[in-house]
mmCIF file of the N, C-alpha and C atoms, coordinates in Angstrom:
data_MODEL
# 
_entry.id   MODEL 
# 
loop_
_atom_site.group_PDB 
_atom_site.id 
_atom_site.type_symbol 
_atom_site.label_atom_id 
_atom_site.label_alt_id 
_atom_site.label_comp_id 
_atom_site.label_asym_id 
_atom_site.label_entity_id 
_atom_site.label_seq_id 
_atom_site.pdbx_PDB_ins_code 
_atom_site.Cartn_x 
_atom_site.Cartn_y 
_atom_site.Cartn_z 
_atom_site.occupancy 
_atom_site.B_iso_or_equiv 
_atom_site.pdbx_formal_charge 
_atom_site.auth_seq_id 
_atom_site.auth_comp_id 
_atom_site.auth_asym_id 
_atom_site.auth_atom_id 
_atom_site.pdbx_PDB_model_num 
ATOM 1   N N  . MET A 1 1  ? -9.328 3.524  8.199  1.00 0.00 ? 1  MET A N  1 
ATOM 2   C CA . MET A 1 1  ? -7.893 3.632  8.095  1.00 0.00 ? 1  MET A CA 1 
ATOM 3   C C  . MET A 1 1  ? -7.317 3.967  9.460  1.00 0.00 ? 1  MET A C  1 
ATOM 4   N N  . ASN A 1 2  ? -6.399 3.125  9.928  1.00 0.00 ? 2  ASN A N  1 
ATOM 5   C CA . ASN A 1 2  ? -5.849 3.283  11.265 1.00 0.00 ? 2  ASN A CA 1 
ATOM 6   C C  . ASN A 1 2  ? -4.367 3.652  11.168 1.00 0.00 ? 2  ASN A C  1 
ATOM 7   N N  . ARG A 1 3  ? -4.085 4.954  11.094 1.00 0.00 ? 3  ARG A N  1 
ATOM 8   C CA . ARG A 1 3  ? -2.702 5.430  11.025 1.00 0.00 ? 3  ARG A CA 1 
ATOM 9   C C  . ARG A 1 3  ? -2.223 5.761  12.421 1.00 0.00 ? 3  ARG A C  1 
ATOM 10  N N  . ARG A 1 4  ? -0.997 5.328  12.712 1.00 0.00 ? 4  ARG A N  1 
ATOM 11  C CA . ARG A 1 4  ? -0.389 5.658  13.994 1.00 0.00 ? 4  ARG A CA 1 
ATOM 12  C C  . ARG A 1 4  ? 0.978  6.261  13.749 1.00 0.00 ? 4  ARG A C  1 
ATOM 13  N N  . LEU A 1 5  ? 1.329  7.216  14.560 1.00 0.00 ? 5  LEU A N  1 
ATOM 14  C CA . LEU A 1 5  ? 2.644  7.840  14.483 1.00 0.00 ? 5  LEU A CA 1 
ATOM 15  C C  . LEU A 1 5  ? 3.613  6.985  15.284 1.00 0.00 ? 5  LEU A C  1 
ATOM 16  N N  . LEU A 1 6  ? 4.574  6.371  14.566 1.00 0.00 ? 6  LEU A N  1 
ATOM 17  C CA . LEU A 1 6  ? 5.568  5.508  15.187 1.00 0.00 ? 6  LEU A CA 1 
ATOM 18  C C  . LEU A 1 6  ? 6.951  5.870  14.671 1.00 0.00 ? 6  LEU A C  1 
ATOM 19  N N  . ARG A 1 7  ? 7.959  5.674  15.505 1.00 0.00 ? 7  ARG A N  1 
ATOM 20  C CA . ARG A 1 7  ? 9.337  5.860  15.050 1.00 0.00 ? 7  ARG A CA 1 
ATOM 21  C C  . ARG A 1 7  ? 9.714  4.682  14.167 1.00 0.00 ? 7  ARG A C  1 
ATOM 22  N N  . SER A 1 8  ? 10.413 4.970  13.100 1.00 0.00 ? 8  SER A N  1 
ATOM 23  C CA . SER A 1 8  ? 10.798 3.938  12.143 1.00 0.00 ? 8  SER A CA 1 
ATOM 24  C C  . SER A 1 8  ? 11.983 3.123  12.663 1.00 0.00 ? 8  SER A C  1 
ATOM 25  N N  . ARG A 1 9  ? 11.939 1.812  12.444 1.00 0.00 ? 9  ARG A N  1 
ATOM 26  C CA . ARG A 1 9  ? 13.066 0.946  12.786 1.00 0.00 ? 9  ARG A CA 1 
ATOM 27  C C  . ARG A 1 9  ? 14.044 0.823  11.626 1.00 0.00 ? 9  ARG A C  1 
ATOM 28  N N  . THR A 1 10 ? 13.539 1.004  10.409 1.00 0.00 ? 10 THR A N  1 
ATOM 29  C CA . THR A 1 10 ? 14.382 0.786  9.237  1.00 0.00 ? 10 THR A CA 1 
ATOM 30  C C  . THR A 1 10 ? 14.885 2.091  8.628  1.00 0.00 ? 10 THR A C  1 
ATOM 31  N N  . ASP A 1 11 ? 14.081 3.134  8.629  1.00 0.00 ? 11 ASP A N  1 
ATOM 32  C CA . ASP A 1 11 ? 14.450 4.416  8.016  1.00 0.00 ? 11 ASP A CA 1 
ATOM 33  C C  . ASP A 1 11 ? 14.863 5.389  9.114  1.00 0.00 ? 11 ASP A C  1 
ATOM 34  N N  . ARG A 1 12 ? 16.057 5.181  9.658  1.00 0.00 ? 12 ARG A N  1 
ATOM 35  C CA . ARG A 1 12 ? 16.491 5.998  10.784 1.00 0.00 ? 12 ARG A CA 1 
ATOM 36  C C  . ARG A 1 12 ? 17.931 6.419  10.619 1.00 0.00 ? 12 ARG A C  1 
ATOM 37  N N  . MET A 1 13 ? 18.213 7.606  11.123 1.00 0.00 ? 13 MET A N  1 
ATOM 38  C CA . MET A 1 13 ? 19.584 8.097  11.188 1.00 0.00 ? 13 MET A CA 1 
ATOM 39  C C  . MET A 1 13 ? 20.035 8.092  12.661 1.00 0.00 ? 13 MET A C  1 
ATOM 40  N N  . ILE A 1 14 ? 19.219 8.662  13.530 1.00 0.00 ? 14 ILE A N  1 
ATOM 41  C CA . ILE A 1 14 ? 19.546 8.686  14.959 1.00 0.00 ? 14 ILE A CA 1 
ATOM 42  C C  . ILE A 1 14 ? 18.485 7.910  15.734 1.00 0.00 ? 14 ILE A C  1 
ATOM 43  N N  . GLY A 1 15 ? 17.279 8.451  15.796 1.00 0.00 ? 15 GLY A N  1 
ATOM 44  C CA . GLY A 1 15 ? 16.248 7.822  16.607 1.00 0.00 ? 15 GLY A CA 1 
ATOM 45  C C  . GLY A 1 15 ? 15.040 7.338  15.836 1.00 0.00 ? 15 GLY A C  1 
ATOM 46  N N  . GLY A 1 16 ? 14.985 7.599  14.551 1.00 0.00 ? 16 GLY A N  1 
ATOM 47  C CA . GLY A 1 16 ? 13.841 7.181  13.758 1.00 0.00 ? 16 GLY A CA 1 
ATOM 48  C C  . GLY A 1 16 ? 12.680 8.152  13.766 1.00 0.00 ? 16 GLY A C  1 
ATOM 49  N N  . VAL A 1 17 ? 12.858 9.313  14.374 1.00 0.00 ? 17 VAL A N  1 
ATOM 50  C CA . VAL A 1 17 ? 11.777 10.291 14.475 1.00 0.00 ? 17 VAL A CA 1 
ATOM 51  C C  . VAL A 1 17 ? 11.409 10.843 13.099 1.00 0.00 ? 17 VAL A C  1 
ATOM 52  N N  . CYS A 1 18 ? 12.390 11.302 12.344 1.00 0.00 ? 18 CYS A N  1 
ATOM 53  C CA . CYS A 1 18 ? 12.103 11.871 11.021 1.00 0.00 ? 18 CYS A CA 1 
ATOM 54  C C  . CYS A 1 18 ? 11.568 10.814 10.069 1.00 0.00 ? 18 CYS A C  1 
ATOM 55  N N  . GLY A 1 19 ? 12.094 9.593  10.158 1.00 0.00 ? 19 GLY A N  1 
ATOM 56  C CA . GLY A 1 19 ? 11.589 8.512  9.319  1.00 0.00 ? 19 GLY A CA 1 
ATOM 57  C C  . GLY A 1 19 ? 10.146 8.187  9.630  1.00 0.00 ? 19 GLY A C  1 
ATOM 58  N N  . GLY A 1 20 ? 9.796  8.171  10.895 1.00 0.00 ? 20 GLY A N  1 
ATOM 59  C CA . GLY A 1 20 ? 8.419  7.911  11.305 1.00 0.00 ? 20 GLY A CA 1 
ATOM 60  C C  . GLY A 1 20 ? 7.475  9.036  10.914 1.00 0.00 ? 20 GLY A C  1 
ATOM 61  N N  . LEU A 1 21 ? 7.912  10.275 11.098 1.00 0.00 ? 21 LEU A N  1 
ATOM 62  C CA . LEU A 1 21 ? 7.085  11.416 10.700 1.00 0.00 ? 21 LEU A CA 1 
ATOM 63  C C  . LEU A 1 21 ? 6.881  11.444 9.188  1.00 0.00 ? 21 LEU A C  1 
ATOM 64  N N  . ALA A 1 22 ? 7.940  11.129 8.440  1.00 0.00 ? 22 ALA A N  1 
ATOM 65  C CA . ALA A 1 22 ? 7.829  11.107 6.984  1.00 0.00 ? 22 ALA A CA 1 
ATOM 66  C C  . ALA A 1 22 ? 6.857  10.031 6.529  1.00 0.00 ? 22 ALA A C  1 
ATOM 67  N N  . GLN A 1 23 ? 6.922  8.875  7.145  1.00 0.00 ? 23 GLN A N  1 
ATOM 68  C CA . GLN A 1 23 ? 6.006  7.795  6.793  1.00 0.00 ? 23 GLN A CA 1 
ATOM 69  C C  . GLN A 1 23 ? 4.567  8.170  7.151  1.00 0.00 ? 23 GLN A C  1 
ATOM 70  N N  . TYR A 1 24 ? 4.358  8.797  8.282  1.00 0.00 ? 24 TYR A N  1 
ATOM 71  C CA . TYR A 1 24 ? 3.018  9.186  8.724  1.00 0.00 ? 24 TYR A CA 1 
ATOM 72  C C  . TYR A 1 24 ? 2.386  10.207 7.782  1.00 0.00 ? 24 TYR A C  1 
ATOM 73  N N  . PHE A 1 25 ? 3.179  11.199 7.361  1.00 0.00 ? 25 PHE A N  1 
ATOM 74  C CA . PHE A 1 25 ? 2.653  12.262 6.510  1.00 0.00 ? 25 PHE A CA 1 
ATOM 75  C C  . PHE A 1 25 ? 2.827  11.991 5.019  1.00 0.00 ? 25 PHE A C  1 
ATOM 76  N N  . GLY A 1 26 ? 3.468  10.882 4.651  1.00 0.00 ? 26 GLY A N  1 
ATOM 77  C CA . GLY A 1 26 ? 3.649  10.540 3.254  1.00 0.00 ? 26 GLY A CA 1 
ATOM 78  C C  . GLY A 1 26 ? 4.672  11.408 2.544  1.00 0.00 ? 26 GLY A C  1 
ATOM 79  N N  . LEU A 1 27 ? 5.734  11.779 3.258  1.00 0.00 ? 27 LEU A N  1 
ATOM 80  C CA . LEU A 1 27 ? 6.788  12.625 2.707  1.00 0.00 ? 27 LEU A CA 1 
ATOM 81  C C  . LEU A 1 27 ? 8.071  11.815 2.540  1.00 0.00 ? 27 LEU A C  1 
ATOM 82  N N  . ASP A 1 28 ? 9.037  12.399 1.850  1.00 0.00 ? 28 ASP A N  1 
ATOM 83  C CA . ASP A 1 28 ? 10.354 11.796 1.728  1.00 0.00 ? 28 ASP A CA 1 
ATOM 84  C C  . ASP A 1 28 ? 11.133 12.069 3.010  1.00 0.00 ? 28 ASP A C  1 
ATOM 85  N N  . SER A 1 29 ? 11.721 11.031 3.586  1.00 0.00 ? 29 SER A N  1 
ATOM 86  C CA . SER A 1 29 ? 12.411 11.195 4.864  1.00 0.00 ? 29 SER A CA 1 
ATOM 87  C C  . SER A 1 29 ? 13.655 12.069 4.747  1.00 0.00 ? 29 SER A C  1 
ATOM 88  N N  . SER A 1 30 ? 14.346 12.018 3.608  1.00 0.00 ? 30 SER A N  1 
ATOM 89  C CA . SER A 1 30 ? 15.538 12.859 3.432  1.00 0.00 ? 30 SER A CA 1 
ATOM 90  C C  . SER A 1 30 ? 15.171 14.337 3.441  1.00 0.00 ? 30 SER A C  1 
ATOM 91  N N  . THR A 1 31 ? 14.079 14.668 2.790  1.00 0.00 ? 31 THR A N  1 
ATOM 92  C CA . THR A 1 31 ? 13.610 16.053 2.769  1.00 0.00 ? 31 THR A CA 1 
ATOM 93  C C  . THR A 1 31 ? 13.246 16.513 4.173  1.00 0.00 ? 31 THR A C  1 
ATOM 94  N N  . LEU A 1 32 ? 12.569 15.665 4.912  1.00 0.00 ? 32 LEU A N  1 
ATOM 95  C CA . LEU A 1 32 ? 12.170 16.015 6.278  1.00 0.00 ? 32 LEU A CA 1 
ATOM 96  C C  . LEU A 1 32 ? 13.395 16.174 7.178  1.00 0.00 ? 32 LEU A C  1 
ATOM 97  N N  . ARG A 1 33 ? 14.423 15.362 6.963  1.00 0.00 ? 33 ARG A N  1 
ATOM 98  C CA . ARG A 1 33 ? 15.658 15.499 7.745  1.00 0.00 ? 33 ARG A CA 1 
ATOM 99  C C  . ARG A 1 33 ? 16.365 16.823 7.458  1.00 0.00 ? 33 ARG A C  1 
ATOM 100 N N  . VAL A 1 34 ? 16.402 17.205 6.204  1.00 0.00 ? 34 VAL A N  1 
ATOM 101 C CA . VAL A 1 34 ? 17.035 18.478 5.834  1.00 0.00 ? 34 VAL A CA 1 
ATOM 102 C C  . VAL A 1 34 ? 16.259 19.643 6.446  1.00 0.00 ? 34 VAL A C  1 
ATOM 103 N N  . ILE A 1 35 ? 14.939 19.592 6.356  1.00 0.00 ? 35 ILE A N  1 
ATOM 104 C CA . ILE A 1 35 ? 14.105 20.649 6.937  1.00 0.00 ? 35 ILE A CA 1 
ATOM 105 C C  . ILE A 1 35 ? 14.318 20.718 8.445  1.00 0.00 ? 35 ILE A C  1 
ATOM 106 N N  . SER A 1 36 ? 14.352 19.572 9.109  1.00 0.00 ? 36 SER A N  1 
ATOM 107 C CA . SER A 1 36 ? 14.561 19.545 10.560 1.00 0.00 ? 36 SER A CA 1 
ATOM 108 C C  . SER A 1 36 ? 15.920 20.108 10.930 1.00 0.00 ? 36 SER A C  1 
ATOM 109 N N  . ALA A 1 37 ? 16.959 19.721 10.189 1.00 0.00 ? 37 ALA A N  1 
ATOM 110 C CA . ALA A 1 37 ? 18.303 20.226 10.481 1.00 0.00 ? 37 ALA A CA 1 
ATOM 111 C C  . ALA A 1 37 ? 18.371 21.737 10.301 1.00 0.00 ? 37 ALA A C  1 
ATOM 112 N N  . LEU A 1 38 ? 17.750 22.240 9.236  1.00 0.00 ? 38 LEU A N  1 
ATOM 113 C CA . LEU A 1 38 ? 17.742 23.692 9.015  1.00 0.00 ? 38 LEU A CA 1 
ATOM 114 C C  . LEU A 1 38 ? 16.989 24.414 10.120 1.00 0.00 ? 38 LEU A C  1 
ATOM 115 N N  . LEU A 1 39 ? 15.860 23.854 10.550 1.00 0.00 ? 39 LEU A N  1 
ATOM 116 C CA . LEU A 1 39 ? 15.108 24.477 11.641 1.00 0.00 ? 39 LEU A CA 1 
ATOM 117 C C  . LEU A 1 39 ? 15.900 24.473 12.941 1.00 0.00 ? 39 LEU A C  1 
ATOM 118 N N  . ILE A 1 40 ? 16.619 23.399 13.209 1.00 0.00 ? 40 ILE A N  1 
ATOM 119 C CA . ILE A 1 40 ? 17.434 23.346 14.432 1.00 0.00 ? 40 ILE A CA 1 
ATOM 120 C C  . ILE A 1 40 ? 18.584 24.349 14.343 1.00 0.00 ? 40 ILE A C  1 
ATOM 121 N N  . LEU A 1 41 ? 19.258 24.410 13.199 1.00 0.00 ? 41 LEU A N  1 
ATOM 122 C CA . LEU A 1 41 ? 20.401 25.304 13.056 1.00 0.00 ? 41 LEU A CA 1 
ATOM 123 C C  . LEU A 1 41 ? 20.023 26.783 13.079 1.00 0.00 ? 41 LEU A C  1 
ATOM 124 N N  . PHE A 1 42 ? 18.872 27.111 12.523 1.00 0.00 ? 42 PHE A N  1 
ATOM 125 C CA . PHE A 1 42 ? 18.495 28.521 12.426 1.00 0.00 ? 42 PHE A CA 1 
ATOM 126 C C  . PHE A 1 42 ? 17.437 28.939 13.434 1.00 0.00 ? 42 PHE A C  1 
ATOM 127 N N  . GLY A 1 43 ? 17.248 28.164 14.494 1.00 0.00 ? 43 GLY A N  1 
ATOM 128 C CA . GLY A 1 43 ? 16.440 28.596 15.622 1.00 0.00 ? 43 GLY A CA 1 
ATOM 129 C C  . GLY A 1 43 ? 14.945 28.403 15.516 1.00 0.00 ? 43 GLY A C  1 
ATOM 130 N N  . GLY A 1 44 ? 14.452 27.736 14.503 1.00 0.00 ? 44 GLY A N  1 
ATOM 131 C CA . GLY A 1 44 ? 13.010 27.516 14.392 1.00 0.00 ? 44 GLY A CA 1 
ATOM 132 C C  . GLY A 1 44 ? 12.525 26.345 15.218 1.00 0.00 ? 44 GLY A C  1 
ATOM 133 N N  . MET A 1 45 ? 13.460 25.464 15.586 1.00 0.00 ? 45 MET A N  1 
ATOM 134 C CA . MET A 1 45 ? 13.108 24.288 16.377 1.00 0.00 ? 45 MET A CA 1 
ATOM 135 C C  . MET A 1 45 ? 14.293 23.969 17.271 1.00 0.00 ? 45 MET A C  1 
ATOM 136 N N  . SER A 1 46 ? 14.029 23.467 18.417 1.00 0.00 ? 46 SER A N  1 
ATOM 137 C CA . SER A 1 46 ? 15.080 23.159 19.369 1.00 0.00 ? 46 SER A CA 1 
ATOM 138 C C  . SER A 1 46 ? 15.456 21.678 19.284 1.00 0.00 ? 46 SER A C  1 
ATOM 139 N N  . VAL A 1 47 ? 16.666 21.361 19.685 1.00 0.00 ? 47 VAL A N  1 
ATOM 140 C CA . VAL A 1 47 ? 17.086 19.967 19.783 1.00 0.00 ? 47 VAL A CA 1 
ATOM 141 C C  . VAL A 1 47 ? 16.234 19.251 20.830 1.00 0.00 ? 47 VAL A C  1 
ATOM 142 N N  . TRP A 1 48 ? 15.765 20.003 21.820 1.00 0.00 ? 48 TRP A N  1 
ATOM 143 C CA . TRP A 1 48 ? 14.916 19.424 22.862 1.00 0.00 ? 48 TRP A CA 1 
ATOM 144 C C  . TRP A 1 48 ? 13.614 18.874 22.285 1.00 0.00 ? 48 TRP A C  1 
ATOM 145 N N  . VAL A 1 49 ? 13.078 19.535 21.267 1.00 0.00 ? 49 VAL A N  1 
ATOM 146 C CA . VAL A 1 49 ? 11.849 19.049 20.626 1.00 0.00 ? 49 VAL A CA 1 
ATOM 147 C C  . VAL A 1 49 ? 12.093 17.668 20.018 1.00 0.00 ? 49 VAL A C  1 
ATOM 148 N N  . TYR A 1 50 ? 13.207 17.512 19.324 1.00 0.00 ? 50 TYR A N  1 
ATOM 149 C CA . TYR A 1 50 ? 13.551 16.219 18.732 1.00 0.00 ? 50 TYR A CA 1 
ATOM 150 C C  . TYR A 1 50 ? 13.717 15.156 19.826 1.00 0.00 ? 50 TYR A C  1 
ATOM 151 N N  . LEU A 1 51 ? 14.419 15.497 20.897 1.00 0.00 ? 51 LEU A N  1 
ATOM 152 C CA . LEU A 1 51 ? 14.629 14.536 21.981 1.00 0.00 ? 51 LEU A CA 1 
ATOM 153 C C  . LEU A 1 51 ? 13.322 14.140 22.659 1.00 0.00 ? 51 LEU A C  1 
ATOM 154 N N  . ILE A 1 52 ? 12.431 15.092 22.849 1.00 0.00 ? 52 ILE A N  1 
ATOM 155 C CA . ILE A 1 52 ? 11.127 14.788 23.451 1.00 0.00 ? 52 ILE A CA 1 
ATOM 156 C C  . ILE A 1 52 ? 10.318 13.882 22.535 1.00 0.00 ? 52 ILE A C  1 
ATOM 157 N N  . LEU A 1 53 ? 10.337 14.177 21.225 1.00 0.00 ? 53 LEU A N  1 
ATOM 158 C CA . LEU A 1 53 ? 9.646  13.310 20.279 1.00 0.00 ? 53 LEU A CA 1 
ATOM 159 C C  . LEU A 1 53 ? 10.240 11.911 20.291 1.00 0.00 ? 53 LEU A C  1 
ATOM 160 N N  . TRP A 1 54 ? 11.550 11.804 20.426 1.00 0.00 ? 54 TRP A N  1 
ATOM 161 C CA . TRP A 1 54 ? 12.233 10.520 20.482 1.00 0.00 ? 54 TRP A CA 1 
ATOM 162 C C  . TRP A 1 54 ? 11.730 9.702  21.680 1.00 0.00 ? 54 TRP A C  1 
ATOM 163 N N  . LEU A 1 55 ? 11.491 10.388 22.797 1.00 0.00 ? 55 LEU A N  1 
ATOM 164 C CA . LEU A 1 55 ? 11.034 9.703  24.004 1.00 0.00 ? 55 LEU A CA 1 
ATOM 165 C C  . LEU A 1 55 ? 9.529  9.381  23.960 1.00 0.00 ? 55 LEU A C  1 
ATOM 166 N N  . VAL A 1 56 ? 8.729  10.260 23.343 1.00 0.00 ? 56 VAL A N  1 
ATOM 167 C CA . VAL A 1 56 ? 7.277  10.142 23.398 1.00 0.00 ? 56 VAL A CA 1 
ATOM 168 C C  . VAL A 1 56 ? 6.714  9.211  22.324 1.00 0.00 ? 56 VAL A C  1 
ATOM 169 N N  . ILE A 1 57 ? 7.257  9.274  21.114 1.00 0.00 ? 57 ILE A N  1 
ATOM 170 C CA . ILE A 1 57 ? 6.726  8.475  20.014 1.00 0.00 ? 57 ILE A CA 1 
ATOM 171 C C  . ILE A 1 57 ? 7.210  7.031  20.151 1.00 0.00 ? 57 ILE A C  1 
ATOM 172 N N  . PRO A 1 58 ? 6.292  6.085  20.200 1.00 0.00 ? 58 PRO A N  1 
ATOM 173 C CA . PRO A 1 58 ? 6.714  4.674  20.336 1.00 0.00 ? 58 PRO A CA 1 
ATOM 174 C C  . PRO A 1 58 ? 7.362  4.157  19.069 1.00 0.00 ? 58 PRO A C  1 
ATOM 175 N N  . GLU A 1 59 ? 8.218  3.142  19.244 1.00 0.00 ? 59 GLU A N  1 
ATOM 176 C CA . GLU A 1 59 ? 8.910  2.531  18.110 1.00 0.00 ? 59 GLU A CA 1 
ATOM 177 C C  . GLU A 1 59 ? 7.989  1.485  17.475 1.00 0.00 ? 59 GLU A C  1 
ATOM 178 N N  . GLU A 1 60 ? 8.062  1.370  16.147 1.00 0.00 ? 60 GLU A N  1 
ATOM 179 C CA . GLU A 1 60 ? 7.212  0.383  15.475 1.00 0.00 ? 60 GLU A CA 1 
ATOM 180 C C  . GLU A 1 60 ? 7.715  -1.017 15.709 1.00 0.00 ? 60 GLU A C  1 
# 
């Protein structure tokens, strides 16, 4: 099984990062977006982390 972490082209709101992560881990992308937004708003994750992932993870 050859799984690769890629940004989604179809399931995207901004950069496809959450859609790609959800597809990789087999999660619902909406749930992952809500979790990410809560982490960004309440200090558990920085916006910089999302931007770095956007730059580092290749697009499918």
